[in-house]
GUTORBA-902157 format. One record per atom (N, C-alpha, C): residue number from 1; residue in one letter; atom name; x, y, z. Coordinates in Angstrom, 3 decimals. Example, Ala and Ser with C-alpha at 12.3 -4.5 7.8 and 13.67 -1.06 7.14 Angstrom:
     k   r    a         xx         yy         zz
     1   A    N     13.190     -5.690      7.800
     1   A   CA     12.300     -4.500      7.800
     1   A    C     13.200     -3.300      7.800
     2   S    N     12.850     -2.250      7.080
     2   S   CA     13.670     -1.060      7.140
     2   S    C     12.900      0.030      7.870
***
This chain:
     k   r    a         xx         yy         zz
     1   M    N    118.236     -8.879   -109.981
     1   M   CA    119.114     -8.186   -109.031
     1   M    C    118.304     -7.483   -107.952
     2   K    N    117.186     -6.846   -108.420
     2   K   CA    116.329     -6.129   -107.471
     2   K    C    115.689     -7.112   -106.493
     3   K    N    115.264     -8.308   -107.040
     3   K   CA    114.646     -9.317   -106.176
     3   K    C    115.633     -9.808   -105.121
     4   T    N    116.896    -10.005   -105.535
     4   T   CA    117.934    -10.469   -104.609
     4   T    C    118.162     -9.444   -103.504
     5   T    N    118.214     -8.169   -103.904
     5   T   CA    118.419     -7.081   -102.933
     5   T    C    117.262     -7.007   -101.944
     6   L    N    116.019     -7.157   -102.476
     6   L   CA    114.847     -7.112   -101.603
     6   L    C    114.838     -8.284   -100.627
     7   F    N    115.228     -9.463   -101.122
     7   F   CA    115.279    -10.667   -100.280
     7   F    C    116.279    -10.509    -99.134
     8   I    N    117.461     -9.968    -99.484
     8   I   CA    118.502     -9.744    -98.459
     8   I    C    118.024     -8.735    -97.418
     9   S    N    117.380     -7.648    -97.917
     9   S   CA    116.882     -6.606    -96.995
     9   S    C    115.832     -7.167    -96.053
    10   A    N    114.916     -7.986    -96.630
    10   A   CA    113.857     -8.575    -95.805
    10   A    C    114.431     -9.521    -94.765
    11   T    N    115.422    -10.314    -95.179
    11   T   CA    116.059    -11.264    -94.256
    11   T    C    116.740    -10.535    -93.104
    12   L    N    117.463     -9.474    -93.439
    12   L   CA    118.152     -8.683    -92.404
    12   L    C    117.156     -8.055    -91.441
    13   F    N    116.012     -7.611    -91.969
    13   F   CA    114.980     -6.992    -91.135
    13   F    C    114.417     -8.004    -90.133
    14   I    N    114.140     -9.244    -90.626
    14   I   CA    113.596    -10.299    -89.759
    14   I    C    114.582    -10.668    -88.655
    15   I    N    115.876    -10.796    -89.025
    15   I   CA    116.909    -11.136    -88.040
    15   I    C    117.005    -10.056    -86.966
    16   A    N    116.978     -8.801    -87.423
    16   A   CA    117.053     -7.675    -86.476
    16   A    C    115.858     -7.680    -85.533
    17   A    N    114.657     -7.963    -86.094
    17   A   CA    113.435     -7.990    -85.274
    17   A    C    113.501     -9.099    -84.237
    18   C    N    113.980    -10.281    -84.662
    18   C   CA    114.107    -11.410    -83.735
    18   C    C    115.078    -11.103    -82.603
    19   N    N    116.203    -10.476    -82.985
    19   N   CA    117.197    -10.117    -81.970
    19   N    C    116.625     -9.127    -80.976
    20   N    N    115.814     -8.174    -81.473
    20   N   CA    115.199     -7.185    -80.591
    20   N    C    114.209     -7.853    -79.641
    21   N    N    113.421     -8.806    -80.209
    21   N   CA    112.455     -9.523    -79.373
    21   N    C    113.160    -10.341    -78.306
    22   K    N    114.245    -11.017    -78.711
    22   K   CA    115.026    -11.826    -77.765
    22   K    C    115.595    -10.948    -76.665
    23   S    N    116.127     -9.785    -77.080
    23   S   CA    116.697     -8.853    -76.104
    23   S    C    115.628     -8.359    -75.147
    24   S    N    114.412     -8.084    -75.718
    24   S   CA    113.309     -7.607    -74.898
    24   S    C    112.876     -8.671    -73.895
    25   E    N    112.804     -9.972    -74.379
    25   E   CA    112.431    -11.061    -73.487
    25   E    C    113.448    -11.237    -72.372
    26   E    N    114.752    -11.128    -72.733
    26   E   CA    115.802    -11.271    -71.713
    26   E    C    115.707    -10.163    -70.682
    27   N    N    115.407     -8.927    -71.155
    27   N   CA    115.264     -7.801    -70.228
    27   N    C    114.081     -8.006    -69.297
    28   D    N    112.949     -8.541    -69.881
    28   D   CA    111.766     -8.802    -69.056
    28   D    C    112.068     -9.835    -67.987
    29   K    N    112.780    -10.934    -68.401
    29   K   CA    113.142    -11.974    -67.442
    29   K    C    114.052    -11.422    -66.358
    30   S    N    114.992    -10.579    -66.783
    30   S   CA    115.930     -9.981    -65.827
    30   S    C    115.194     -9.117    -64.826
    31   T    N    114.196     -8.338    -65.336
    31   T   CA    113.410     -7.472    -64.458
    31   T    C    112.589     -8.301    -63.484
    32   M    N    111.975     -9.397    -64.008
    32   M   CA    111.181    -10.265    -63.141
    32   M    C    112.027    -10.887    -62.053
    33   N    N    113.223    -11.348    -62.430
    33   N   CA    114.129    -11.945    -61.451
    33   N    C    114.546    -10.935    -60.401
    34   M    N    114.797     -9.693    -60.852
    34   M   CA    115.207     -8.642    -59.931
    34   M    C    114.071     -8.331    -58.970
    35   D    N    112.806     -8.227    -59.508
    35   D   CA    111.659     -7.936    -58.653
    35   D    C    111.475     -9.030    -57.621
    36   S    N    111.615    -10.295    -58.068
    36   S   CA    111.477    -11.431    -57.154
    36   S    C    112.540    -11.391    -56.073
    37   S    N    113.774    -11.050    -56.471
    37   S   CA    114.883    -10.970    -55.515
    37   S    C    114.648     -9.854    -54.508
    38   Q    N    114.155     -8.708    -55.021
    38   Q   CA    113.900     -7.581    -54.125
    38   Q    C    112.817     -7.934    -53.115
    39   K    N    111.769     -8.675    -53.575
    39   K   CA    110.699     -9.063    -52.666
    39   K    C    111.229    -10.014    -51.603
    40   A    N    112.076    -10.957    -52.030
    40   A   CA    112.632    -11.929    -51.082
    40   A    C    113.491    -11.232    -50.043
    41   M    N    114.243    -10.229    -50.476
    41   M   CA    115.129     -9.532    -49.554
    41   M    C    114.390     -8.480    -48.731
    42   G    N    113.194     -8.122    -49.141
    42   G   CA    112.436     -7.098    -48.431
    42   G    C    112.774     -5.720    -48.957
    43   D    N    111.756     -4.990    -49.368
    43   D   CA    111.962     -3.659    -49.927
    43   D    C    112.034     -2.648    -48.787
    44   T    N    113.236     -2.145    -48.530
    44   T   CA    113.427     -1.190    -47.426
    44   T    C    113.503      0.252    -47.919
    45   T    N    113.200      0.480    -49.206
    45   T   CA    113.346      1.835    -49.765
    45   T    C    112.424      2.842    -49.084
    46   S    N    111.235      2.382    -48.676
    46   S   CA    110.302      3.302    -48.016
    46   S    C    110.296      3.118    -46.498
    47   A    N    111.170      2.241    -45.989
    47   A   CA    111.217      1.980    -44.547
    47   A    C    111.841      3.162    -43.806
    48   K    N    111.256      3.480    -42.678
    48   K   CA    111.766      4.561    -41.836
    48   K    C    112.866      4.022    -40.933
    49   E    N    113.990      4.704    -40.893
    49   E   CA    115.092      4.269    -40.029
    49   E    C    114.990      4.976    -38.688
    50   I    N    114.958      4.195    -37.609
    50   I   CA    114.831      4.792    -36.277
    50   I    C    115.873      4.202    -35.330
    51   T    N    116.141      4.921    -34.265
    51   T   CA    117.054      4.425    -33.227
    51   T    C    116.286      4.354    -31.909
    52   H    N    116.716      3.454    -31.022
    52   H   CA    116.015      3.278    -29.752
    52   H    C    116.192      4.504    -28.859
    53   S    N    115.278      4.640    -27.905
    53   S   CA    115.200      5.860    -27.098
    53   S    C    116.258      5.975    -26.012
    54   F    N    116.580      4.847    -25.332
    54   F   CA    117.441      4.909    -24.152
    54   F    C    118.728      4.110    -24.331
    55   N    N    119.801      4.640    -23.780
    55   N   CA    121.022      3.857    -23.601
    55   N    C    120.977      3.283    -22.187
    56   V    N    121.236      1.990    -22.061
    56   V   CA    121.125      1.352    -20.756
    56   V    C    122.460      0.740    -20.340
    57   D    N    122.538      0.362    -19.073
    57   D   CA    123.712     -0.296    -18.514
    57   D    C    124.098     -1.497    -19.395
    58   P    N    125.391     -1.703    -19.662
    58   P   CA    125.823     -2.810    -20.540
    58   P    C    125.318     -4.193    -20.105
    59   E    N    125.297     -4.439    -18.803
    59   E   CA    124.789     -5.729    -18.314
    59   E    C    123.313     -5.890    -18.652
    60   L    N    122.588     -4.800    -18.475
    60   L   CA    121.153     -4.799    -18.775
    60   L    C    120.924     -4.968    -20.282
    61   A    N    121.716     -4.269    -21.070
    61   A   CA    121.607     -4.377    -22.531
    61   A    C    121.830     -5.820    -22.979
    62   S    N    122.789     -6.493    -22.349
    62   S   CA    123.094     -7.883    -22.699
    62   S    C    121.931     -8.815    -22.358
    63   S    N    121.318     -8.610    -21.192
    63   S   CA    120.206     -9.480    -20.790
    63   S    C    118.968     -9.223    -21.654
    64   L    N    118.752     -7.986    -22.064
    64   L   CA    117.623     -7.672    -22.947
    64   L    C    117.842     -8.270    -24.339
    65   K    N    119.095     -8.262    -24.787
    65   K   CA    119.410     -8.879    -26.082
    65   K    C    119.105    -10.378    -26.046
    66   T    N    119.366    -11.009    -24.914
    66   T   CA    119.062    -12.435    -24.771
    66   T    C    117.557    -12.676    -24.922
    67   V    N    116.755    -11.807    -24.324
    67   V   CA    115.292    -11.900    -24.468
    67   V    C    114.905    -11.791    -25.947
    68   I    N    115.481    -10.807    -26.637
    68   I   CA    115.184    -10.590    -28.063
    68   I    C    115.646    -11.786    -28.893
    69   D    N    116.800    -12.333    -28.565
    69   D   CA    117.311    -13.499    -29.306
    69   D    C    116.345    -14.684    -29.220
    70   H    N    115.738    -14.882    -28.044
    70   H   CA    114.776    -15.981    -27.900
    70   H    C    113.472    -15.673    -28.646
    71   Y    N    113.115    -14.401    -28.690
    71   Y   CA    111.966    -14.000    -29.524
    71   Y    C    112.225    -14.360    -30.989
    72   L    N    113.424    -14.066    -31.470
    72   L   CA    113.784    -14.385    -32.861
    72   L    C    113.811    -15.896    -33.078
    73   H    N    114.198    -16.635    -32.046
    73   H   CA    114.153    -18.103    -32.089
    73   H    C    112.708    -18.553    -32.347
    74   I    N    111.771    -17.984    -31.617
    74   I   CA    110.350    -18.315    -31.798
    74   I    C    109.901    -17.949    -33.213
    75   K    N    110.270    -16.759    -33.648
    75   K   CA    109.890    -16.300    -34.996
    75   K    C    110.369    -17.271    -36.068
    76   N    N    111.615    -17.674    -35.976
    76   N   CA    112.183    -18.579    -36.979
    76   N    C    111.551    -19.972    -36.906
    77   A    N    111.184    -20.409    -35.710
    77   A   CA    110.496    -21.697    -35.566
    77   A    C    109.125    -21.656    -36.242
    78   L    N    108.424    -20.538    -36.104
    78   L   CA    107.115    -20.392    -36.753
    78   L    C    107.255    -20.300    -38.275
    79   V    N    108.327    -19.673    -38.737
    79   V   CA    108.623    -19.661    -40.174
    79   V    C    108.757    -21.093    -40.685
    80   N    N    109.403    -21.940    -39.881
    80   N   CA    109.618    -23.342    -40.247
    80   N    C    108.440    -24.240    -39.898
    81   D    N    107.368    -23.633    -39.363
    81   D   CA    106.152    -24.369    -38.994
    81   D    C    106.443    -25.449    -37.953
    82   D    N    107.321    -25.116    -37.015
    82   D   CA    107.770    -26.081    -36.005
    82   D    C    107.319    -25.628    -34.615
    83   G    N    106.175    -26.170    -34.180
    83   G   CA    105.613    -25.785    -32.895
    83   G    C    106.464    -26.199    -31.711
    84   H    N    107.154    -27.326    -31.821
    84   H   CA    107.998    -27.793    -30.723
    84   H    C    109.205    -26.871    -30.530
    85   D    N    109.805    -26.434    -31.635
    85   D   CA    110.937    -25.517    -31.529
    85   D    C    110.482    -24.151    -31.017
    86   A    N    109.287    -23.723    -31.446
    86   A   CA    108.723    -22.456    -30.942
    86   A    C    108.495    -22.538    -29.434
    87   A    N    108.008    -23.692    -28.983
    87   A   CA    107.783    -23.886    -27.543
    87   A    C    109.095    -23.816    -26.773
    88   S    N    110.137    -24.411    -27.345
    88   S   CA    111.462    -24.334    -26.715
    88   S    C    111.913    -22.883    -26.588
    89   G    N    111.710    -22.106    -27.653
    89   G   CA    112.065    -20.680    -27.624
    89   G    C    111.248    -19.921    -26.599
    90   G    N    109.954    -20.269    -26.484
    90   G   CA    109.084    -19.609    -25.502
    90   G    C    109.553    -19.843    -24.074
    91   K    N    109.931    -21.086    -23.771
    91   K   CA    110.422    -21.410    -22.426
    91   K    C    111.731    -20.681    -22.112
    92   Q    N    112.629    -20.658    -23.100
    92   Q   CA    113.908    -19.972    -22.905
    92   Q    C    113.714    -18.458    -22.759
    93   M    N    112.750    -17.929    -23.501
    93   M   CA    112.464    -16.495    -23.401
    93   M    C    111.898    -16.158    -22.026
    94   S    N    111.019    -17.012    -21.528
    94   S   CA    110.440    -16.813    -20.207
    94   S    C    111.526    -16.822    -19.131
    95   D    N    112.461    -17.745    -19.241
    95   D   CA    113.586    -17.814    -18.294
    95   D    C    114.458    -16.560    -18.390
    96   A    N    114.690    -16.083    -19.622
    96   A   CA    115.534    -14.895    -19.831
    96   A    C    114.890    -13.643    -19.239
    97   I    N    113.560    -13.560    -19.355
    97   I   CA    112.838    -12.403    -18.785
    97   I    C    113.005    -12.386    -17.263
    98   A    N    112.945    -13.563    -16.659
    98   A   CA    113.072    -13.664    -15.197
    98   A    C    114.456    -13.243    -14.701
    99   K    N    115.453    -13.307    -15.592
    99   K   CA    116.826    -12.990    -15.194
    99   K    C    117.216    -11.527    -15.432
   100   V    N    116.317    -10.739    -15.992
   100   V   CA    116.608     -9.320    -16.220
   100   V    C    116.719     -8.602    -14.876
   101   N    N    117.837     -7.941    -14.640
   101   N   CA    118.072     -7.233    -13.379
   101   N    C    117.449     -5.840    -13.467
   102   K    N    116.225     -5.728    -12.973
   102   K   CA    115.470     -4.478    -13.124
   102   K    C    116.019     -3.332    -12.277
   103   S    N    116.890     -3.661    -11.330
   103   S   CA    117.482     -2.605    -10.490
   103   S    C    118.428     -1.713    -11.312
   104   L    N    118.816     -2.192    -12.499
   104   L   CA    119.736     -1.425    -13.350
   104   L    C    119.017     -0.393    -14.229
   105   F    N    117.688     -0.434    -14.225
   105   F   CA    116.912      0.582    -14.945
   105   F    C    116.845      1.874    -14.139
   106   T    N    116.767      3.001    -14.819
   106   T   CA    116.398      4.238    -14.145
   106   T    C    114.903      4.155    -13.841
   107   A    N    114.396      5.065    -13.043
   107   A   CA    112.968      5.048    -12.681
   107   A    C    112.093      5.157    -13.933
   108   E    N    112.481      6.032    -14.859
   108   E   CA    111.715      6.217    -16.097
   108   E    C    111.758      4.953    -16.960
   109   Q    N    112.945      4.372    -17.072
   109   Q   CA    113.104      3.155    -17.871
   109   Q    C    112.329      1.987    -17.265
   110   K    N    112.369      1.872    -15.943
   110   K   CA    111.699      0.764    -15.259
   110   K    C    110.185      0.826    -15.475
   111   K    N    109.635      2.027    -15.472
   111   K   CA    108.186      2.171    -15.700
   111   K    C    107.811      1.636    -17.083
   112   I    N    108.614      1.966    -18.088
   112   I   CA    108.351      1.484    -19.452
   112   I    C    108.479     -0.033    -19.506
   113   Y    N    109.531     -0.561    -18.887
   113   Y   CA    109.759     -2.014    -18.907
   113   Y    C    108.649     -2.753    -18.175
   114   D    N    108.234     -2.237    -17.016
   114   D   CA    107.184     -2.891    -16.234
   114   D    C    105.874     -2.976    -17.020
   115   D    N    105.601     -1.975    -17.854
   115   D   CA    104.383     -1.975    -18.673
   115   D    C    104.409     -3.081    -19.736
   116   I    N    105.612     -3.514    -20.097
   116   I   CA    105.783     -4.525    -21.149
   116   I    C    105.947     -5.932    -20.569
   117   E    N    106.637     -6.033    -19.436
   117   E   CA    107.130     -7.317    -18.937
   117   E    C    106.047     -8.375    -18.713
   118   D    N    104.973     -8.032    -18.017
   118   D   CA    103.956     -9.031    -17.662
   118   D    C    103.323     -9.660    -18.909
   119   D    N    102.958     -8.818    -19.876
   119   D   CA    102.346     -9.339    -21.103
   119   D    C    103.333    -10.209    -21.874
   120   L    N    104.577     -9.742    -21.929
   120   L   CA    105.613    -10.477    -22.661
   120   L    C    105.818    -11.868    -22.054
   121   K    N    105.847    -11.922    -20.731
   121   K   CA    106.040    -13.203    -20.036
   121   K    C    104.845    -14.127    -20.262
   122   E    N    103.649    -13.562    -20.242
   122   E   CA    102.436    -14.362    -20.468
   122   E    C    102.445    -15.002    -21.859
   123   H    N    102.813    -14.209    -22.875
   123   H   CA    102.833    -14.736    -24.242
   123   H    C    103.914    -15.810    -24.401
   124   A    N    105.069    -15.570    -23.777
   124   A   CA    106.159    -16.558    -23.841
   124   A    C    105.730    -17.872    -23.187
   125   E    N    105.016    -17.785    -22.067
   125   E   CA    104.556    -18.990    -21.370
   125   E    C    103.526    -19.756    -22.193
   126   H    N    102.599    -19.040    -22.826
   126   H   CA    101.597    -19.687    -23.671
   126   H    C    102.259    -20.410    -24.847
   127   I    N    103.203    -19.747    -25.482
   127   I   CA    103.910    -20.368    -26.606
   127   I    C    104.698    -21.586    -26.129
   128   G    N    105.311    -21.466    -24.948
   128   G   CA    106.098    -22.565    -24.394
   128   G    C    105.272    -23.787    -24.022
   129   K    N    103.998    -23.586    -23.687
   129   K   CA    103.148    -24.695    -23.228
   129   K    C    102.285    -25.306    -24.337
   130   N    N    102.400    -24.786    -25.556
   130   N   CA    101.501    -25.239    -26.623
   130   N    C    102.249    -25.719    -27.863
   131   A    N    103.175    -26.637    -27.629
   131   A   CA    103.994    -27.172    -28.726
   131   A    C    103.159    -27.843    -29.808
   132   K    N    101.986    -28.392    -29.421
   132   K   CA    101.146    -29.111    -30.388
   132   K    C    100.034    -28.252    -30.972
   133   D    N    100.022    -26.982    -30.638
   133   D   CA     98.974    -26.079    -31.151
   133   D    C     99.629    -24.820    -31.720
   134   I    N    100.137    -24.946    -32.930
   134   I   CA    100.903    -23.845    -33.523
   134   I    C    100.015    -22.640    -33.845
   135   D    N     98.724    -22.886    -34.095
   135   D   CA     97.812    -21.754    -34.343
   135   D    C     97.697    -20.888    -33.089
   136   H    N     97.612    -21.546    -31.935
   136   H   CA     97.554    -20.819    -30.661
   136   H    C     98.872    -20.064    -30.427
   137   Q    N     99.977    -20.693    -30.762
   137   Q   CA    101.277    -20.035    -30.630
   137   Q    C    101.330    -18.774    -31.490
   138   R    N    100.826    -18.873    -32.712
   138   R   CA    100.845    -17.706    -33.611
   138   R    C     99.943    -16.578    -33.096
   139   E    N     98.824    -16.936    -32.466
   139   E   CA     97.944    -15.922    -31.870
   139   E    C     98.702    -15.118    -30.822
   140   H    N     99.461    -15.820    -29.983
   140   H   CA    100.230    -15.126    -28.942
   140   H    C    101.454    -14.413    -29.531
   141   F    N    101.998    -14.963    -30.600
   141   F   CA    103.152    -14.323    -31.237
   141   F    C    102.778    -12.965    -31.815
   142   I    N    101.571    -12.823    -32.330
   142   I   CA    101.097    -11.538    -32.838
   142   I    C    101.157    -10.485    -31.734
   143   M    N    100.623    -10.844    -30.553
   143   M   CA    100.610     -9.907    -29.418
   143   M    C    102.014     -9.728    -28.843
   144   M    N    102.772    -10.820    -28.773
   144   M   CA    104.144    -10.744    -28.289
   144   M    C    104.979     -9.786    -29.139
   145   S    N    104.779     -9.832    -30.439
   145   S   CA    105.563     -8.994    -31.346
   145   S    C    105.347     -7.507    -31.081
   146   E    N    104.114     -7.142    -30.726
   146   E   CA    103.828     -5.739    -30.389
   146   E    C    104.611     -5.330    -29.141
   147   D    N    104.667     -6.226    -28.154
   147   D   CA    105.398     -5.941    -26.916
   147   D    C    106.907     -5.873    -27.161
   148   V    N    107.426     -6.813    -27.962
   148   V   CA    108.856     -6.810    -28.267
   148   V    C    109.223     -5.562    -29.066
   149   Y    N    108.328     -5.148    -29.945
   149   Y   CA    108.546     -3.909    -30.701
   149   Y    C    108.703     -2.720    -29.754
   150   D    N    107.810     -2.617    -28.756
   150   D   CA    107.899     -1.531    -27.775
   150   D    C    109.207     -1.619    -26.985
   151   L    N    109.600     -2.853    -26.642
   151   L   CA    110.846     -3.074    -25.895
   151   L    C    112.060     -2.613    -26.701
   152   V    N    112.100     -2.997    -27.961
   152   V   CA    113.236     -2.654    -28.834
   152   V    C    113.270     -1.158    -29.123
   153   K    N    112.109     -0.554    -29.342
   153   K   CA    112.069      0.895    -29.588
   153   K    C    112.597      1.674    -28.394
   154   A    N    112.359      1.138    -27.212
   154   A   CA    112.818      1.829    -26.002
   154   A    C    114.291      1.566    -25.717
   155   F    N    114.699      0.287    -25.781
   155   F   CA    116.029     -0.082    -25.281
   155   F    C    116.971     -0.703    -26.312
   156   G    N    116.487     -0.920    -27.524
   156   G   CA    117.323     -1.543    -28.556
   156   G    C    117.302     -3.048    -28.441
   157   G    N    117.792     -3.701    -29.502
   157   G   CA    117.811     -5.157    -29.504
   157   G    C    119.200     -5.728    -29.638
   158   G    N    120.214     -4.873    -29.536
   158   G   CA    121.588     -5.331    -29.649
   158   G    C    122.029     -5.601    -31.073
   159   Q    N    121.165     -5.286    -32.042
   159   Q   CA    121.464     -5.500    -33.460
   159   Q    C    120.429     -4.749    -34.288
   160   T    N    120.664     -4.633    -35.581
   160   T   CA    119.684     -4.027    -36.471
   160   T    C    118.514     -4.988    -36.649
   161   L    N    117.301     -4.468    -36.492
   161   L   CA    116.100     -5.280    -36.637
   161   L    C    115.152     -4.630    -37.640
   162   Y    N    114.419     -5.475    -38.349
   162   Y   CA    113.489     -5.013    -39.380
   162   Y    C    112.053     -5.245    -38.917
   163   H    N    111.279     -4.170    -38.956
   163   H   CA    109.873     -4.221    -38.567
   163   H    C    109.056     -4.571    -39.814
   164   D    N    108.583     -5.825    -39.881
   164   D   CA    107.814     -6.320    -41.022
   164   D    C    106.335     -6.357    -40.677
   165   H    N    105.506     -6.179    -41.702
   165   H   CA    104.057     -6.206    -41.481
   165   H    C    103.364     -6.947    -42.612
   166   C    N    102.468     -7.877    -42.243
   166   C   CA    101.668     -8.615    -43.218
   166   C    C    100.195     -8.260    -43.014
   167   P    N     99.544     -7.653    -44.012
   167   P   CA     98.132     -7.261    -43.863
   167   P    C     97.175     -8.457    -43.834
   168   M    N     97.642     -9.635    -44.246
   168   M   CA     96.787    -10.816    -44.310
   168   M    C     96.813    -11.642    -43.020
   169   A    N     97.740    -11.341    -42.134
   169   A   CA     97.846    -12.095    -40.880
   169   A    C     96.634    -11.822    -39.987
   170   D    N     96.399    -12.737    -39.037
   170   D   CA     95.326    -12.572    -38.054
   170   D    C     93.980    -12.330    -38.742
   171   D    N     93.632    -13.232    -39.679
   171   D   CA     92.360    -13.140    -40.417
   171   D    C     92.178    -11.780    -41.074
   172   N    N     93.229    -11.335    -41.745
   172   N   CA     93.233    -10.076    -42.509
   172   N    C     93.134     -8.819    -41.642
   173   K    N     93.341     -8.987    -40.323
   173   K   CA     93.428     -7.791    -39.467
   173   K    C     94.844     -7.229    -39.502
   174   G    N     95.796     -8.059    -39.925
   174   G   CA     97.193     -7.624    -40.035
   174   G    C     98.002     -8.015    -38.815
   175   G    N     99.269     -8.251    -39.035
   175   G   CA    100.164     -8.586    -37.944
   175   G    C    101.594     -8.198    -38.275
   176   M    N    102.343     -7.790    -37.260
   176   M   CA    103.730     -7.387    -37.458
   176   M    C    104.649     -8.346    -36.738
   177   W    N    105.929     -8.247    -37.085
   177   W   CA    106.965     -8.968    -36.345
   177   W    C    108.295     -8.280    -36.592
   178   L    N    109.275     -8.638    -35.791
   178   L   CA    110.633     -8.134    -35.978
   178   L    C    111.505     -9.258    -36.509
   179   S    N    112.410     -8.892    -37.412
   179   S   CA    113.313     -9.875    -38.005
   179   S    C    114.739     -9.364    -37.929
   180   E    N    115.676    -10.297    -37.803
   180   E   CA    117.090     -9.936    -37.773
   180   E    C    117.683     -9.870    -39.179
   181   T    N    116.894    -10.247    -40.185
   181   T   CA    117.393    -10.250    -41.562
   181   T    C    116.491     -9.418    -42.464
   182   K    N    117.085     -8.912    -43.542
   182   K   CA    116.331     -8.178    -44.542
   182   K    C    115.409     -9.108    -45.318
   183   E    N    115.827    -10.350    -45.436
   183   E   CA    115.032    -11.333    -46.174
   183   E    C    113.701    -11.567    -45.466
   184   V    N    112.624    -11.495    -46.223
   184   V   CA    111.287    -11.638    -45.657
   184   V    C    110.874    -13.105    -45.640
   185   K    N    110.544    -13.596    -44.420
   185   K   CA    109.986    -14.940    -44.255
   185   K    C    108.852    -14.811    -43.241
   186   N    N    107.654    -15.045    -43.688
   186   N   CA    106.454    -14.737    -42.923
   186   N    C    106.150    -15.817    -41.867
   187   P    N    106.254    -15.495    -40.582
   187   P   CA    106.003    -16.500    -39.536
   187   P    C    104.533    -16.881    -39.397
   188   Y    N    103.637    -16.048    -39.940
   188   Y   CA    102.210    -16.337    -39.831
   188   Y    C    101.723    -17.307    -40.903
   189   F    N    102.545    -17.501    -41.946
   189   F   CA    102.177    -18.407    -43.032
   189   F    C    103.317    -19.378    -43.348
   190   A    N    104.030    -19.806    -42.304
   190   A   CA    105.090    -20.807    -42.437
   190   A    C    106.114    -20.434    -43.506
   191   G    N    106.535    -19.173    -43.499
   191   G   CA    107.578    -18.725    -44.420
   191   G    C    107.084    -18.362    -45.802
   192   K    N    105.759    -18.481    -46.047
   192   K   CA    105.187    -18.167    -47.357
   192   K    C    104.393    -16.867    -47.286
   193   M    N    103.721    -16.521    -48.401
   193   M   CA    102.912    -15.304    -48.493
   193   M    C    103.759    -14.064    -48.180
   194   N    N    104.949    -14.021    -48.770
   194   N   CA    105.882    -12.924    -48.478
   194   N    C    105.664    -11.697    -49.359
   195   E    N    104.925    -11.867    -50.478
   195   E   CA    104.789    -10.776    -51.432
   195   E    C    104.025     -9.585    -50.855
   196   C    N    103.131     -9.859    -49.892
   196   C   CA    102.307     -8.782    -49.330
   196   C    C    103.021     -8.045    -48.195
   197   V    N    104.157     -8.577    -47.761
   197   V   CA    104.832     -8.039    -46.570
   197   V    C    105.543     -6.732    -46.888
   198   K    N    105.373     -5.764    -46.011
   198   K   CA    106.063     -4.476    -46.119
   198   K    C    107.058     -4.331    -44.975
   199   V    N    108.247     -3.838    -45.288
   199   V   CA    109.220     -3.501    -44.243
   199   V    C    108.934     -2.069    -43.826
   200   K    N    108.378     -1.909    -42.648
   200   K   CA    107.930     -0.586    -42.191
   200   K    C    109.071      0.271    -41.651
   201   E    N    109.958     -0.370    -40.858
   201   E   CA    111.043      0.368    -40.201
   201   E    C    112.299     -0.475    -40.115
   202   V    N    113.406      0.222    -40.032
   202   V   CA    114.687     -0.412    -39.711
   202   V    C    115.108      0.187    -38.368
   203   I    N    115.208     -0.652    -37.351
   203   I   CA    115.474     -0.175    -35.988
   203   I    C    116.935     -0.477    -35.630
   204   K    N    117.655      0.560    -35.269
   204   K   CA    119.083      0.395    -34.938
   204   K    C    119.355      0.792    -33.496
***
């Protein structure tokens, strides 16, 4: 009788232990999946939320949004490793910059825009002319992103934008970009190497 009781107790103990291990494994898998999902979506918990400095004329705001939209076109083309599509975005961005009616800026706003415009146009033209050299396009996109960041911080982008940063871009010197989505897709590594990316700011 004692042996039977001991056998039953031991069996129940083993079953309980297995169930605990299974539960622990499921929790670990769930945590891993959650961490992976959070990385894919971009961790914005430490991101600083900021708003742009100036409110501008509605017509001007619309034309600036068009410039930003073409920048995002270039970004997404680089994510897809598509130099021809990036070149198309560069040409369209260059055309959009030329159509900005600068007479609608105040004197203070125009000074800020003028400091950005020439460099922005140069980078857009380089990207537009180098459909077969995506590495060269990415070099200019790094610099373009800094200019677009300054533009958005000053005048807004017509939508919420995420300031992402990859420390491994530009031969480990680091590079930033703006994205219209929380999901992280690294334009410097064809949509890969997203684990190192930090969402620095949310710009509204």
